[in-house]
N, C-alpha and C positions, 0 to 999 in steps of 0.2 A: 354806463361804460360797456365797451364792446366785449362780447363773449370770446374767451380765449380757447380756440380750437386746439392749439398746441398743448395747452395745459390739460385739456380733456383727454387727448391722446396719451400724454405722459401718465396720467392717473389710471387709465385703462390698462396700459402696459404693466404698471406696478401691481394692480390688482390681479391681473392674469398670472404674474410671476408668483405672487403669494398663494393664489389658488392652486397652481400646479404643484408647488412645494407641499401644500397641505394634502393634496390628493396622493402624492408620492408617499408622504408619511402615513396616510391611512392604509395604503397598500402594504407598507412595512409592518404596521400594527397587525394586519390580517394574517401575515405570514411569519409573525414573530414567535408563535407558539401554538399550543392546542386550543381548540375552541373553548374548553372549560376555563381558560385563563384570559380570555379576551376582555372581560369586563375590568379586570385588574389592569390589563395593559392599557385600556382606555383611560382609566382614572389616574394611575401612577406610572404609566409608561413601562409596565413590566418590571419596574424597579431596576432598570439597567441604564438609566440616564447617567452618562459620564460627566466628568468635570467640565469639559469644553462646552457641550450643548447645555448642560445644567447651569453653568455660570451665565451663559448668554440668556437663557429663558428666564432665570430668576431676575437678572438685571432688567430685561425688557418688560417684565411684569410690573416692576416699580416705576420704570421710566416711561410714563404715559404722557398723553397729550397735556393733561393738567400740570404735570411735573415740569415739562419744558416751557409751556406757555406761562405758567405761574412764576417760574424762576426768572424768565425774561422780563415779565411785568414788574416783579419786585425790584429788579435792578434798574429798570427804566424810571419808575415813579420817583420823583425827587424826595418825597416825604418818607420813603422807605430806603431804597438802596440795597447794596449787597448784604448788609447786616441782617436784613429782613428776609432774605432768600433762605428760608429755614428748611425747605423740603430736602435739598441735597444732604445736609448734615443730619436732619431728623431721620430720613429714610436709611442713611448709612448706619447710624447708631442703632436703629431698630434691628437691622439685619445682623449687626455684630452681636447684639444682645441675644437675638434669636439663635445665632450660631453657638454662642457660649453656653446657653442655659436650656434651650428648648429643642433644638434640632436633634441632639443625640438621644434623649429619652424617648422622643416621639418615634424616631426611626428605629431605635433598638427594639422597641416593643412591636414593631411591624404593623402599626395602624395604617389604615387606608385613607381615612379622612380625619380632619381636625375634630369631628364630633365623636369619633370612636371611643376615646377614653371617658367622655362624659356618659355615654350610654352604658359602658361597661361598669362604671362605678355608681352612677346615679340612676340608671334605668332608662328605658326607652322613652318614657314620658318627659323626663327632664331633657333628654336629647332633642325631642321635638320642640320644646320651648326654646332651647338655645339655637335651634335652626332658624327661628324667626328673625332675630337681629342679624344673624350671619347672612341670610338670604336678602334682607333689606339692604345691607351694606353692599353686597355684590351687584344687585340689580340697579340701585340708584347710582352706584359708581359707573356702571356701564352706560346708563342713560346720560349721565352728566358728560362723559367724554365723547359719546356720540353727538351730543348737542354741540360741544365745542368744535368737533371736527367739521360739522356742517357750516358753522360760522367761518372757520378758517378757509375752507375750500371756496366759499362764496367770495371772500376777500381777494383771493389770488386769481381765480379763473372766472369769477362772476357767474357761477352756475347756481341753480336753484338749491337752496339750503335743504329742503325736504328730500329732494332727489339724492343729494350727496349722502345724507344720513341713512336713507333706506338702502342704497347700494352698498355702502361701507358695512352696515350691519348685516346685510345679506351675505356678503363675502366672508366676514368673520364667523357668522353662524354656520355657513356651509362647510368650511373646512374643519371647524370644531365638531360639527355633527358627524362627519364621516371618519374622522381620525382620532379624536380625543386628544390626550396629552401629547402623543407623538406629533400630531399635526401642529398643535400649539407651540411645542418646543422647537421644532425645525423651522416653522415659519417665523418664530421669534428670532432665530439666528439671522435670517434674511432681513427681517424688519430692523433689527438692531444695527446692522451694517448700514441700512438705508438712513436710519436716524442720524448716526454719527457722520457719515459721509455727506449726507444732504445738508445738515446744519453747519458743518465746517465749511462746505462750499458757500454757504450763505452767510457767512460771518463767523407688624409682627403679628394680634390673633386673627389673621385672615387665612381662609382656606386656600387662597391663591398662593400664599407663601408656603404653607405646610404641604400643599400638593407637590411642590418642587422638592421639599425636604424628603417627603415619603417616597418620591420617585427615584431618589439617588440609590446607587448600588450598595452603599454601606453607610453606617452611622457617621463614620469619620468623613466620608465624602459629603454628607449632608451639612456638616459644620463648615467644611472648606467652601462649599457652594455659597453659603451665607456670607462668608468673608470676601469671596470674590465679587459677589453682587454688591456688597457695601462699597468696595473700591470702584466697581463699575458705575454705580450711581453718582459718585463724585466726579468721575471722568466725564460722564455723559451730561453733567450740568454745565461744563465749561463752554460749549457752543452757545447755549441759551444765555449764559452770563454775558458773553461777548456781544451777542445780539442786543440784549437789553442796554448795555453800555453804549453801543453804537447809536441806538435810538435816542438815548438821553443826550448825546453830544451832537446830534444832527440839527442843522438849521432847516427846519421843514419848510420854511418860506422859499427855499431854493429848490424845492422838489415839486413834482406834479401833484403831490398829495394835497397841497393847499397852504394857505398862509398860517393856519393854525395847526399845532401839533396834535398827535393822538390824544394826549392827556386833556387838552382843551376841548376836544370833541367827544370826551368820555369814551374813548376807544383804547385806553391804556392796556386793557386786557388782551387786545389783539395786536400788540406791538410786534410780536414775532412775525406773523404773516405780513404785516404792513412793511416792516423792514425788508423782508424778502421780495415783496412786490415792487416797492418804490426805490429801493437803494441798490438793487442787484439786477444783473442782466436777466432776460426772460428765462433762459434755460436754467439759470441758477435758482430762480424762484420756483421752478417746477420741480427741481431736485428737493428743495426745501418742503414743497407741498407733499411729496412722497414721504419725506422724513416725518412730518407731522402725522400723516395718515398711518404710517407704520407705528408710531408711538401710541396712537389711539387704539389701533387694532390689536397690538401686543398686550394691552391691558384689558380691552373689552373681551377678547376671546378667553382670557384667563378667568375673568369674572363669570362669564356664562358657563364655562366648563366646571368651575368650582361649585356654583349653585346646583347644577344638574347632578354632579357627583354626590353631593351631600344628600340631595333629595332621593336619588335612586338607591343609595346604600343605606343611609341612616333613617330615612322615613319609610320608603316603600319596602325595602328588603328586611331590614332589622326590626321594624315595628309592625309591619302588616303581612309581608309575604316571605317568611323565613325560609320556605322551601322553594322559592323562586329559582328557576334555572338561570344559567349564565346568559343564555340568549334573551330571556325575558328582561333581565336587568339591562342588557345592552339596548333593547328597544325602549325601555323606560328612559334611559339616558338620552337617547336620540330625540324622543318626543319632548322631554323637558328642555333640552338644548334649544329646540325650535321655539318652544313656548316662552322660555326666559329671554331668548334673543328678540323675539317679536315684542314682548312686554317692554324690554329696555328701549327698543326703537320707538314704540308708541309713546312712552314717557318722554323721550327726547323730543318728539315732535309736538306733543300736546301739553306738557306740563311746563309752566313758566318758572316754577320754583324747584326744578329738579336738583339744582346744586344745594339748596337749603335742605331738601329731603335727604340727600346723600350726607350732608354735613351732620344732620341729626342721627342718621343710622350709623355712621362711622363712630359717633360718640357712644352709641349703644354697644357697639363691638368693644370699645375700650372700657366702658363702665361695667358691662355685664359679662362678656365672654372672657376678657383678660383675667379678672380676678378668679373666675371659675377655673380657668386653665391653670393658674398658679396653684389653686387648691388641689385639683385632681392629679397634678404631677408631683407636687412637692410637699403637700401637707397630708400626712397620713391620718386616715380615720374620718375625713369629712364624709357626709352622707347627703341623702336627698333633701332632708329637712333643712339643712344649712344652705344647700344649693338654691332651693326655692326661695328661702328668705333673702339670700343675697341678691337673687334675680329681682325680686319685687322691690327691695329697698333701693337698689341702684337705679332701677327704672323710675321709681317715684321721685327720687331726688333730681334726676336729670330732667324729667318732664316739668316738674314744678319750678325748675330754674329758668324756664323760658327759652325761646329761640328767636332772635331777631330776624334771621333769614326767612322764617315762616310767619313772622309777625305774631309770634306766640308770646303773650305776656307772662311774666313769672308769677307764681303764687307764693314763693318764698323769696324774700328780698335779703340778700346777703350784704355785708358791709361793702361800701364803695359803689353801689349801684347808681346808674344815671340814666337819663332819658335822652334818646337821640332825636334827630329832626323829624322823625315820623311818629314820635310819641311812644316808641317802644322802649321799655326799660332793658338796659344792658347790665350784665354783671361783671365787675372787675375781680371779684373774689373767685378763686379757682374752685368753683363748686363742682366741676366735672371730676376733678381729681378727688375731691371730698366724697363724691358719690361712688367712685371706684374703690376707694379705701373702705368706705362703709360697707359696700357689697362684699369685699374680701373678708373683713372682720366679722360681718354678720354670718357668713358661711361657716367660719370656724367656730364661733361662739355657740350658735344654734345647733350645729352638728354635735358638739360635745355635751351640750345641755340635754339634747334629745337622747343621746346615748346613755347619759347618767340616769335620766328619769326612767328609761325603759329597763336598763340592766339592774337598777337598784330596786325595782318593783314598785316605784312610785306610780308609774303608769302601767296598766295591764297590757299584755302583748297584743290584745285584739285592737288596741288603739294605734298600733303601728301600721297605719293605712298605706304608707309608702313601702312597707316591707323592707325597711332600710336598716333596722337595728337587730331585732330579736327573732324575726320570722326565719325559720330554717327551711321550710319546704313550701314557701309561697309560690304563687304563680309567677311573680316577677323574678324571683331567684331561679326558678326553673327556666324562664325565658332566657336568662343570661347564660345558663349552662347550655341550653340548646343552641344559642347563637354561636358559641365557641365550638361545639361538637358537630354542628351541622356540616354536612359534606360540601354544601355549596359555598361555605365561607371558609377559606383556607386557614389552616392553623397558624400560619405566620402573620395573619392579619390582626389577631386580637391576643392580648396577653391572657394567660389562663385565669379563670375565676377561682379565687381562693375563699375559704370560709372566713367570715368576719371574726376578728379576734379583739379582745379587750386591749386597750392601749393605756399607756402611762404618760405623764407629762414629759418625761425624758424623750419620748419618741414622737411627740406631737408634731414637731416641725421637721421631722426627718423621714423622707420617703426614699429609703435606700434602693428600692426597686427601680426608681426612675434613673438611677445612675449606674445600673448594671452595665458593665462594659462587655458587650458581646464580642469585641475584637479578640478577647482572650480565648474564644472558642471558634470553631469553624463558622463561617458566615451563614447566618440564617438559622443556626441550630439552637440558638438560645430559646426560641419559642417552641419549636417543634418537639424538643425533647421532653416538654412538660405535658405532652398530649397523652 
C-alpha cells in the first residue's frame, strides 16, 4: 500500500508542537526558582501544579495508547463487548480510592517520590528492593505502549514500524530530559486535547500517579486532582467505545479493507486505527493518528520520568550520595531519563513478549508494593523484618502461579486450573489477590513477632541485623537521621524521624500521623516546624 506523505507531514507537525511545548516548560522550570530547588522542580514541578494543569496531566497519564486501543477492542470483539471494557471503570475507581485514602497522607508529609516513606520507615536497603518492581513496571509499560504506537502508525500511514517507535521515543525522552515534570505536565495538556478532539473527529501504587499527587500545591488539591482524573478517564473512554461499536456494526465487505473483518484477520487489537483509516476521510484519520500518538507519549514520558526520579533520589542520593549537590542530582536524572528511554525503546523493538513482561511486572506492583504501601501509611509499628517477609512471600506466590503470556508454567496449581491450546496451565483461582493479601498479613505478623522477640529479650540485640527494633545508635538509624537533617534534602520532603516506641494492640491498625490535616496550619508548616 502506498506511503502516505500527508500523514507523515501531520505527525511531524504534531511532534514539533509537543517538542516546543516541552522546551517552553523546561525554560519555565529553569526560571521558577533558585538553583538549589531545581531537582525538586523537575521531580514534582516545584509543588505548584494547580487544578487545571494537574487534572489534565493526571488524566493523560492514565489515558494511554493501551487504554484507548484496548477499550475499542473490547467493545468491538463480539465475545466481549462493553461489559468487558474494564479499563475505564477500573482506572476511575483506582483514582477515586487514591484520592480518598492515599493522596492526602502522602502529600501532607511532603514526600518527593513514592519510595520515600519506605526508606524512612524500613531503611534504604528495603527501599532499594521495592525500587526493582517499580522500575520494571514503568519500563515495561513504556516499552509496551511504544510497541503499540509503532503498529498503529504503520496501519495508517504505512511507515516503517521501527522508525516510528524510535522517533516517538526520542521526542518523548527529549522533552522529559530537558524539562522534567513541567514539560510532561504541559505537554500532557496539549496531548489530552489532541486525544479527545482527534478521536471525536474519527468517531494507584504507581510512581506516575504519586508524582502528580506530590506535585500538587496542597493535600486537598491532591485529592481533588484524583477525583478530576477519575471523571476524565470515563469521559476519554467515550470516543474509543464509539469507535469499537462502529467497527462491530460495519460490513467490512463494503470497504477497501477486504471481504474479511479485522477479527477474522486476527487484527481486532488494531480496530481503532483500522476504523480511522478505512471508514474516515484521510484528514480525519490523520487527526486520529495524532490522538493515538498523544495518548502513547503522555503515558510513556510519565513512566520514564517516574523511573528516573526514583533512581536519582531514592537510590543514588538517599542510598549512596547523601551529600550530593542539587546540580549533581539533576545530571543523574538527565542521564537516567536517556538510559531508561533508550532501554524502553530497545525492548519495544527487540522483545516479542513485552506485553507479557509488563503484565507480570504490573502484578508485582500490585502484589508487593501495594500491601507495603498500606502498611507504611496505615499500620503503625511495621518494620523491616515484616517488609522483607511480605516482599518474598508475595513474589514467591506470584511467580509459582505461572504466567501464560510468558509461557511460564505454574508450580502451584490452585483449584480450577486448566490447560490452553498451547499446553500452558491457566489459573481461574484469584491467586494474585491471595499473594497480595499474604504479603500484607506477613508484613504485619512478622513485624510484631520480631518486635516481641527482641523487646522481650528472647533474642539478643546483636541479632537485630536490620537495626529495626532495638538498635538505638545503629548506622542505619544514623543514616535516617542524616537523610532528614542533610541540607541537600529539604525538610519538607521527609517526615521527621521519631524514636521507636512500644505499641499495643489497640494502636496496631491506627496510624494517626497519616491523617494529620495540615490544612489547619499554614501550608507547608506541618513538617518544617518539627525540624
